[in-house]
N, C-alpha and C positions, 0 to 999 in steps of 0.2 A: 641557733635554733632555726635559721631561715630555711634550712633543708627539710625541715619537718612540717611545713606549713600545709602540705597536701595530705597529710595522713592523720588518722585518729591517734589518741594517746596510746591505745593498745598497739597499733600498727607500729608506732615509733619504738615502743619498748620491745616489741619482738624483733624488730629490725636491728636495733642495737645490740640485743643479746645475742642474735645470730652472728653479728660482725665480731663480737667479743668472744663468742664460743661458750656462753654461760647462760644460766637461767635468767628470765626477766626479773626474778626476785632477788638476784645477786647484788650485793653492794657495789660491784664492779659497774653496773649499769647507772647507779646513782652517781658514782665518781665520773663516769663518761659524760653524763648529762651536765653535771656542774662544770666540768672542763670546757665544754662547748657552749656554755650559757653566756650569751653576749651581754647580759645584764648582771652578771655575778659582781662586778665592781660596786654596784650600788649598795650592796649589803655592807660595806665598809663605812658607809656614811651614816649608820645608825648604831646606837648604843644597845648591845644586846646583853641583857642580865646574865650573870654566871649562875649556874646551878646552885652554888653555895650561898648566893644572895636571896634566893627565893625562900620566904618564910616556911612553907609547908614541906620543903624538901627534906627527905631522909638521906643523910650523906653516906649512910652504910650501903645504899642501894645503887648509887651512881657516882661518876667521877666529878668531884667538886669544881675542878678547874675547867669544865667543859662550859661552853655556852648552853643556856637552857634551850629547849625547843619551844620557841614562842609562836604558838598557833592561835593567838587570840587577838590579832589585829583587827578582827571584826568588831571588837569591843573597845580597845584602846591600842592605838598604833605605837610603835617604838619611837624613842626620842631621836631626832636627827641630831647629829653631833654639832651642827652650827647652831643650834637653838641657844645654847647657853652663851655662846659668843655674842650673838645678836641681842640677846636680853641684857648681857653685862654692858654692851655698848650703850644701850639706852639708859641703863641705871647710872652709868658714868656720866652720860650727857645731862641727865637730870641733876646730878650732884653738881656738876661744874657750870651748867648754864641756866639752871632753873626754867622759867617760863619760855625762854628763847628756844627751847627744844620743839616748841610747836611749829616752828617755821625753818629751823635749821637742821643741818646734819644729813646723814645718808638716808633717814627715813623721818622727815618732819611729821610730828605727831598729828598734825591737823588734816593731813591727807594721806597717811602712810598706807592705809589699806587700799587706796586707789591705785598705788604703785605696784601692787602684786595681783590686781584683778585680771590682768592679761593672762597670767599663768594659770589662774583658776578657770578662766574661760576655755583655755586649751584642753584642760582635763574633762570638762562637761560638755564640749562641743557646742560652744556658744560664742557669740560676739561680745566683746568687752562691755559694751553698754547695756547688754542683757544681764549682766551679773553684778551683784553687790555682796560684799563681805560685811556682815553685821549680826549683832545680837546672838542669840542661841537658837537652835532649831525650832523649839516649840514657840518662841516669841515670833519668829518668822512665819510659822504655820498660822498663828493667830492674825498677824498682819495681813496675810494673803487669804484670810477667811477660809482656812480649812483645818483648824484644830476642832474637829467636827462636832463632837457632842456638846461642848461648852458654847460654841458658836451657835449651834441650834437652839439650845436652852436660853442663851442671851437674848434670842429674837422671839421667845415665848412659844416655841415649838417643843414637842416631845421627840426625842431621838428615836423612840420606838416606831413612830409613824413617819419620821422625815429622813431616816437613815436606812439605806438598804445595804446589807451586808452579804458577802458571798462566802460560802463554804465549799470545801472540796466534796466530791462525790463520796458516797458511802464506801468505806474500805480503802480510800485514797487519802494521801497526805497533802498533795498539792492541787492547786486549781488547773484545769485544762484551759488552754487559751480559747478554744472554740466556745467553752461555756461562758467565759467572760465576754466575748463578742456577742454571743446569742442574748445574754442578759441586757447588754447595752442596747441591742437592736429591739428587744421587746420592750424594755422599760424606759428607753431613752427620752421619749417625749415628755416624761414627767420628772427628768433628772436635770438638775441645774449644774451640778459639779460631779465629774467622775474623778475619784482619787484612789490611787494605788501606790504602794511602795514600789521602788524600782527593783529592790531585791527584798524578799520577805525575810524578816529577821530570824524567824524560828526554823524554817525549812530550808533557807537558802536559795529558794526558787527566784530565778530572774525573770520578770515579766517581759513580754513583748511590747515595749513601750510605744513603738512606732505604730503597731496595729491597734493598740487600745486608744491611742491619740486620734487616729484616723476614724475609728468607729465612733468615738464620743462626738467628735466635732461633726460628723455626718448628721447626728441627731440633734445638733445645736448645743451641745454641752461644752462647758469649759472642762479641760483635761489637765490635771496636775499630778505630781509625783513627789512623795517623800523619798528622797534619794540617799538617805542616811547610810544604807548598806551598799549603794550602788556606785556613789562617787569614789573614784580611785580604785575601783574594783572591776566594774565593767566599762566597756567603751560606749560612751554616751554620745549622742548627737542632738542634744535638746533643740537647737536651732532648726536643723534640717528636718527633724520629725514633726516640727510645728507645735511642740508642746506648749501649752498655754502659760504655765507656771511650775516651779519646782523649788524645793528647799532641801538643805542637807546640813549635817553637822560636819566637823572636820577633824575630830579626835579619833576617829576609827581608822579607815584606810588613808586618811590624809595626814595623820601623825602629828596633830597640832597640840597635843596634850589635853588632859582632862578639862572639860569646859571650855574648849577651844572655840575660836571665832566661827560662826556659822555662815553659810552662803545661801543666796536666794537668786532666783531666775524668773524673769517676766519676758516673753517673746517680744520682739521689736514690733510686731504688728499691733501690740496693745499699748505702745509708749505713749499715745495721745488719747487713748479712749478708756483706759483704766486708771483710776487714781486711788491713793490710799484713804481709808475712812478715818484713820488717826494719822495726824501730822506731827513730825518732829523737826527741830531746826536744822538738823543735818541733812534733811531732804531738800534744803534751799540751795540754789546754785552757788557752787564754791566761790565764783568771782564776786558775788554780792552778798555772800552768807554773813559777813561781819559789818555790813552797813547798818543793820539793826533798825530798818525803817518800819518794821511791823507789817510789811507787805510780803507775802509768801511768793517767792520765785521758784516754783516747784521744778525740779529736775524731772525730765520725762521718764517714763518707765519705771524700772526697779529702783533707780537712784532716788526717786521721790519717796520711797518707803524707809529711807534711813531715818533714824530717830535722833541719835546722838553720836558723839564721837567715839570711836572704837578704842578699847584698851590697847595700848601700844605694845605691852609685853605679849599679849595674844597674837598681835600681827607678827611680832618677831618669830615666834615658833612656827607659825604657819608658813611664813616666807622661807624658813629654813627647809621645811618639807617640800614645798612647791618647787623650789629650786632643784631638788633632787628629781621630781617629776619632769622638770623642764630639760633634763638631760637625756631623756628618752621620749617615747610617746605611749599613749595609752594602747595604741595597737600592738606595740612590741610587748608591753607588760601584759596585755590580754593573751597574746600568743604564748608567752611563757606560762601564764596562770592555767591555760587550759591543760598544758602538758603536765605542770606540777600537780594540780588537782587530780588530773586523770591518772597520774602515777599513784597517788594516795589511794584512789578509788580501786585501781587494779590490785594493789597489795592487800587492801582490806578484803576485797572479794576473793582473792586467792587463799588467804589464811584463815578468814574468820566467816565464810558463808555457813549458813546453818546445815548440819550434817544429819539427815534423817536417820542414818545408820548409827549414829552416835549422839543420842539425845543429851547426854551430859556434857558434851563439848561446848564451851562458851562460844556465842556467835554474836555477830554485829549486823545490824541492819541499817542501811543508808536510805534516809528518807528524802534526801535531796534529789531532783531529777537527774538521771544518768546521762541525758543529752547535754553536752557541754554548753550549747547555745541557750539552755534554760536555767544556768546556774552561774554564779560568780566562782570565787575561789573556795567558798565556804562548803564543807560537807556536814550535814547534821546527822548524828549517829545515835541510834537506840541499841540496848544491849540485853542479852539474856541474863547477864548478871545484874545485881543491884547497882543502879546507875550512880548513886551517891558513893557506893564503895569504889566503883571504876574510877570515878572522878578523883576521889582522894588518893587512890593508889597511883594514878597518873601524876598527880602533883607531887607525891613523895619522890617520884622519879625525875623531877625537874622538867616536866611538861606543863606549859602555860596554856590552858584552854578554859572554856567556861561551860556551865551546865544552865539550862533553861528548863523551867517547869513546863509540862510535867515529866518528860522522859527523854530529853535530848542533851547530848554533848555537842558543842559547835567546835569544829576543827578547821582553821582557816590558814592554809599555807599562802602567805602573801608574797607575790612575786618580786617586790621591791627588795625584800631582805631575807626570805626564806630560801632554802636550798633543797636540792633533791636528797642530799645526805640527811638533812632534818627529817624528811618524810621517811627514809629508810630507818633512821634511829627511832622515830616514833612507832613505827610498826613493831619493832622489837620490843619496845618498852610497853606497848599495848598488850602484847602477849603475856608479859609477866603481870601487868596490872589485872588483866582478866583472870588469870590463874589465882592470883592472890585474893581477889575480891570474890571469886566463886568458892573459895575455901572458907569464907567467913561464915559463921552460923548465922541464920536468920535472926534479924533483931540486934545483932552485934555491930556497933559502929567501928569502921576502920580507924 
């Protein structure tokens, strides 16, 4: 893929198709891109469900021995093959050694999460001491004081007066960066905390986190991000951007399994000036943690926000995934992702753009920004056909994606394990799903 870094996805597709002497929509292009994908070996480290194993699949419509088209890593990532091995190792250690597992073995339970935080720091662009693996996402949001509405109410204020929400301009689906920065400039003197998602879950918009951070801090605000849909998806530089704090889950693009161990970040500049309001004994210095003298020796920075020991089985599955990330870089993954999602966008636009001359032809609208720098791997799609019908018809054909109210299907080709062939297969199945759903009488469920 390195030879394509200077070109847009469209330019790459047209260049490859010209070299092959075929249309950019030909499956030969997908085969060529997969052959030259330097990350293709990573797919083999994940368990991809077979079409026949997915409950909604209609086996009369698809080949049952095929891998499914798994485009829902934005909701739950695939299982790394090593996850079961690592979990079995800890179950075996527990069976054989009992309490001694806390300090013995490849991953002593008392500090197991500390041993993989360097890999997590690489993924989010942070120093190791700025990152902690702990709790779940919402717990960490509360600890860092930005599970917003309930924290406002807890302090006796009304969210309607104390929380400023932004909406896209009339007729638009996503926020403009200039509108965000203008709002911070205009309202910043009365704002304590600026909080955005890194990637917006519904539209798939990737925000300019560096610009938002700089704008908020110029007005004296703390700036934080919910990176649930950004970590493992976009190339982050939390330390270099000077972000004050961030949180993320690990079961989406980080593939740690449902309810997996979450992560949190506090910039090193706050290590000695910001302290947790709620203390837990796991925030105590590891060297003296078990002295039990009732005197808190608080770890500086994010480490002091730890509450209790982390579930070792959750550490295992996250370790299995982070080791795959550690075999490449977020820059390389992002490079593939831009082309992979650009390929999906190109084919959707080619086949399913609204045709004014043929109003009965089903069409697809992409509400995610077209600029690759303003999105991750996800495209959010709305349809002329009934969306629930399209969703069900895709599921019948072995496509794993998800629907979000009121009117979007989220399609996320993940660079770790999705291929260009997956995208080409999806486009073909989307055509038959659209045709089938458009033929359904109104009010009839598929």
